[in-house]
N, C-alpha and C positions, 0 to 999 in steps of 0.2 A: 207154901209148897211150890207155887209157880215161880217165885223168885229163885228158889233152890234149883229147879230144873234149868232155868235160864242161865244161872251161874255155872252149872255143870256143863251145859252145852258150850258156853264161851270158853271154859277151860279146856274142854275136849278139842275144840277147834284150834286153840292156841298150841296145845301139845301136838296135834296132828301137823300143824304148820312147821313147828320146830323139827319134828321128825322128818318131814319132807325136805327141809333145808339140809339137815344132816345127811340124809340119803343122797341128795344131789351132790353134796360136797364129797362124799365117799366115792360115788360113781365117777366123779370128775378126776379124783386122785387115782382111781384104778383104770382110767381110760387107757387104751393101748397107746404106746409111744412109738415113734419112728425115729431112727437115728440116721443122720446124714454124716458120713465120715468125709474127711478131706485133708488136704495139705496146703500150706501156704509156702510159696516159693518166691524167689527174686526173679524179676524179668524186665523186659524192655518197656512194658506198659502195665498199668494197674487195671486188672479185670478179674472177675470171678465167673467161672463157667461150670456147668455140670458135664461130667465126662463119664465114660464107662469106668467101673471100679477096677478094671484091668488096664487102664491107660498107663503107659510107661512113664509119663510125666509125674505121676504120683510117687515114683521112686526117686525123683531128684532130691538133692539136698534141700531141706526146708529152712524157713526162717521163723523165729519165734522170740518172744511172745508176740502174737498177732491177735487182735480182738476181732472176732467174727460174729455177725448177727444175721439172723434170718427174720425178715420182716414181711408182714402181710397187711396191705392197705395202711402202711405207716406204723403199725403196731408191732413191737418186737415179740416174736413168738418163741425164739430160742437164741441163746448166746453162748459163746465159748471163747476160750483163749487157747491158742495153739501152744504146744510144748516147744522146747528148744529145737526139736527136729521138724517143726512145722505141722505136725499132725494135730488134728482136732476132731471133735464130734459134736454135732448139734442135735439135741434131743428135743422133740416136739410132739404135740398131739396132732395126728394127721387130720382129725376132724376140724382143726382150726384153719386148715388150708384146703378149701374145696378144689376147684380146678383153675382158679384165677392165678395169674402170675404172682410170684413172690420176689423179694429183693434179697440179694446177698450183699452185705456191707462188711468191708474189712478195713482195719486201720492198724498202723504200726508207726511208732515214732521214727522219723527220718525217711519215710516212704510216702508216696502219693496214695491217697485212699482209693479203694475200689468200691463201686456201687453198680451192681448189675441186676437187671430184671430178667428172671428166668421162669419157665413153667415149673410147677411143683416137682420135686425130685421123684423119680420112680425107682423101684427096686433095681439094684444093679448099677446105680449111678453114685458118683462121688463128686465132691466139690473141689475144684482146683482154683486156688486163689493165687494170682500172680500180682506182685507189687513192685512198682518201679522206685528205685532208690532216688531220693532227692539230693542234689548237690553232686560233687565230684565222687567218682567211684575210687575207692582206695587202691593204690598200686599193689600188685602181688608182693608177698613177703620174700619170695625166692629171688635169687640173683642168677644170672646165666653163668655157666661154667667158664672159668678163665677170667672173669671180671671181678674186680675188687669192689666191695660196696662203698 
């Protein structure tokens, strides 16, 4: 009889442990998510900054695909690839970023990478990623009037 009670208790603890792990996983999956929108553009230097989501530079022609990561203490907490127009969104759990600085890292073939440390994004902010082209800048395709190509 004693052996049966002890076996029952051990099984009950095991089931309770599995239930707690399942509940933790479900709560983690249902945790609120935050989205940081942004645009990757070409510029004279490679840098990533947080700007007002009404910043006019977010309307400039973008470049894509650009790989963007949001990192906290070296660990990647969100990643995205910009569309052809340079727009992207990073979705992450805000609890994974207390109030310590985070890094925005951006890479695109043919461009110098950007790696910038910023304070965690606040509502009303967007990421502006500017990348500098490596090598010579291609000449414009248009010719001036009156000149033969």
